[in-house]
C-alpha positions as CSV (number, residue, x, y, z in Angstrom):
1,M,-12.5,-25.8,8.3
2,I,-8.8,-25.2,7.5
3,L,-9.0,-26.7,3.9
4,P,-12.0,-24.6,2.8
5,I,-10.2,-21.5,4.2
6,L,-7.0,-22.4,2.3
7,L,-9.0,-23.0,-0.9
8,A,-10.8,-19.7,-0.4
9,A,-7.4,-18.0,0.2
10,L,-6.1,-19.3,-3.1
11,A,-9.3,-18.2,-4.9
12,G,-9.1,-14.7,-3.4
13,G,-5.4,-14.5,-4.0
14,V,-5.9,-15.4,-7.7
15,A,-8.7,-12.9,-8.1
16,I,-6.9,-10.0,-6.5
17,F,-3.7,-10.8,-8.4
18,I,-5.5,-10.9,-11.8
19,W,-7.3,-7.6,-10.9
20,G,-4.0,-6.0,-9.9
21,A,-2.5,-7.1,-13.3
22,I,-5.4,-5.6,-15.2
23,S,-5.4,-2.4,-13.0
24,W,-1.7,-1.7,-13.3
25,M,-0.9,-3.1,-16.8
26,A,-4.0,-2.6,-18.9
27,L,-5.6,0.5,-17.4
28,P,-3.8,3.9,-17.5
29,W,-5.0,5.2,-14.2
30,H,-2.1,4.2,-11.8
31,H,0.6,5.7,-14.0
32,A,-1.4,8.8,-14.6
33,S,-1.4,9.4,-10.8
34,F,2.4,10.0,-10.6
35,S,4.1,13.2,-11.4
36,K,7.4,13.2,-13.4
37,F,10.6,14.9,-12.4
38,E,11.9,17.4,-14.9
39,N,15.4,16.0,-15.0
40,E,15.5,12.4,-13.7
41,D,19.2,11.9,-14.3
42,A,20.1,14.9,-12.1
43,I,17.6,13.7,-9.4
44,A,19.0,10.1,-9.5
45,T,22.5,11.5,-9.1
46,A,21.4,13.6,-6.1
47,V,19.5,10.7,-4.5
48,L,22.5,8.4,-4.8
49,A,24.8,11.0,-3.4
50,S,22.5,11.9,-0.5
51,A,20.8,8.6,0.4
52,P,23.6,6.3,1.7
53,K,21.4,3.2,1.9
54,T,18.2,1.7,0.7
55,G,15.3,2.8,2.9
56,L,12.5,5.1,3.7
57,Y,13.4,8.8,3.8
58,L,11.7,11.9,5.1
59,M,12.8,15.4,4.2
60,P,13.2,17.5,6.1
61,S,14.3,14.9,8.6
62,P,13.3,15.6,12.2
63,G,16.8,14.5,13.2
64,C,15.6,14.3,16.8
65,G,16.2,10.6,17.1
66,D,20.0,11.3,17.2
67,A,19.7,13.8,20.1
68,K,20.4,12.5,23.6
69,D,19.6,15.4,25.8
70,P,16.1,17.1,25.9
71,A,17.4,20.5,24.9
72,A,19.2,19.2,21.8
73,K,16.1,17.2,20.9
74,K,13.9,20.2,21.2
75,A,16.3,22.3,19.1
76,A,16.4,19.6,16.4
77,Q,12.5,19.5,16.3
78,E,12.3,23.3,16.0
79,A,14.8,23.4,13.2
80,A,13.0,20.6,11.4
81,M,9.7,22.5,11.8
82,E,11.2,25.6,10.2
83,R,12.5,23.5,7.3
84,M,9.0,21.9,6.9
85,K,7.4,25.4,6.7
86,K,9.9,26.4,4.1
87,G,9.7,23.3,2.0
88,P,10.1,21.1,0.0
89,R,8.8,18.1,1.9
90,V,9.6,14.7,0.6
91,F,8.5,11.2,1.6
92,A,10.3,8.6,-0.4
93,V,11.2,5.0,-0.6
94,I,14.7,4.8,-2.0
95,H,16.1,1.7,-3.7
96,R,19.7,2.3,-4.5
97,E,19.9,-0.9,-6.6
98,G,17.8,-1.4,-9.8
99,F,16.0,-4.6,-10.7
100,T,16.0,-6.8,-13.7
101,S,12.8,-8.8,-13.2
102,M,9.3,-8.2,-12.0
103,A,9.0,-11.9,-11.1
104,P,10.0,-11.6,-7.4
105,Y,7.6,-8.7,-6.9
106,M,4.8,-10.6,-8.6
107,V,5.4,-13.7,-6.4
108,K,5.4,-11.5,-3.3
109,G,2.2,-9.7,-4.5
110,F,0.5,-13.0,-5.0
111,V,1.5,-14.3,-1.6
112,V,0.2,-11.1,0.0
113,G,-3.1,-11.6,-1.8
114,V,-3.4,-15.2,-0.6
115,V,-2.5,-14.3,3.0
116,V,-4.9,-11.4,3.2
117,S,-7.6,-13.6,1.5
118,A,-7.0,-16.3,4.2
119,L,-7.5,-13.7,6.9
120,L,-10.7,-12.4,5.3
121,A,-12.0,-16.0,4.7
122,Y,-11.3,-16.8,8.4
123,L,-13.2,-13.7,9.5
124,L,-16.1,-14.6,7.1
125,T,-16.4,-18.0,8.9
126,K,-17.0,-16.1,12.1
127,T,-20.1,-14.4,10.8
128,A,-23.6,-15.6,10.5
129,I,-24.0,-14.0,7.0
130,Q,-25.8,-16.4,4.6
131,A,-26.5,-14.5,1.4
132,D,-23.6,-14.7,-1.1
133,W,-23.7,-11.0,-2.0
134,K,-23.7,-10.0,1.6
135,R,-20.7,-12.3,2.3
136,A,-18.8,-10.9,-0.7
137,L,-19.7,-7.4,0.5
138,F,-18.4,-8.3,4.0
139,V,-15.0,-9.3,2.5
140,D,-14.8,-6.2,0.4
141,L,-15.7,-3.8,3.2
142,T,-13.4,-5.5,5.7
143,A,-10.5,-5.3,3.2
144,L,-11.4,-1.7,2.3
145,A,-11.3,-0.7,6.0
146,G,-7.7,-1.9,6.2
147,V,-6.7,-0.2,2.9
148,M,-8.4,3.0,4.2
149,A,-6.5,2.9,7.5
150,A,-3.2,2.9,5.6
151,R,-4.0,5.1,2.6
152,L,-5.9,7.8,4.5
153,N,-3.1,8.1,7.0
154,D,-0.6,8.5,4.2
155,W,-2.9,11.1,2.7
156,N,-3.2,13.0,6.0
157,W,0.3,12.8,7.4
158,H,2.5,12.6,4.3
159,G,0.5,14.6,1.9
160,F,-0.2,11.9,-0.6
161,P,-2.2,13.5,-3.4
162,N,-6.0,13.3,-3.4
163,R,-6.0,11.7,-6.9
164,Y,-3.6,9.0,-5.9
165,T,-5.5,8.2,-2.7
166,V,-8.9,8.1,-4.2
167,L,-7.6,5.9,-7.1
168,H,-6.2,3.4,-4.6
169,L,-9.4,3.3,-2.6
170,V,-11.4,2.7,-5.8
171,D,-8.9,0.1,-7.0
172,A,-9.1,-1.7,-3.7
173,T,-12.9,-1.6,-3.7
174,I,-13.0,-3.3,-7.1
175,G,-10.2,-5.7,-6.4
176,W,-11.3,-6.9,-3.0
177,G,-14.9,-7.0,-4.3
178,L,-13.8,-9.5,-6.9
179,A,-11.8,-11.4,-4.3
180,G,-14.8,-11.4,-2.1
181,W,-16.9,-13.1,-4.8
182,A,-14.1,-15.6,-5.3
183,I,-13.8,-16.4,-1.6
184,T,-17.6,-16.6,-1.3
185,A,-17.8,-19.0,-4.2
186,V,-15.3,-21.4,-2.6
187,L,-16.1,-21.0,1.1
188,P,-19.3,-22.7,2.3
189,A,-21.8,-20.5,4.2
């Protein structure tokens, strides 16, 4: 059963990759979900001066991971809570270096699609579902559950905008629906 799962993984990976290319490059919706800074050069200068390394940043930073004694930790948490109330709050991935090619990102994106498709194909083999449309729906809903677990937590805890969150859920529903049909077409019932 390994070869059919691998073939289904490739089919699903190709389908989700093609959908991602269409969704991000041909449709305007993803780019429309981002806000633009007023002065990007000033922001870039401030980010480079304040973010010493590439990584994930949260502002205000709770800073309580540095505190050793309980009283200092509590004081750091209280200070962070006051800064949170005041604002601004920022959740950002900072890459200090630029990039010259989309190729490595596209390769990684394709590999992610194949790996997730392999897992979905494997799960599909553990069901007794026979009808192709039900099998494709199983793949789509299973993938969507994972996307929802990530995106809705970002929406809740980090304040990701409603428009961005809904867009990514719709995008995932379409993409993994197409991948579900590709997986179903290759993987025998």
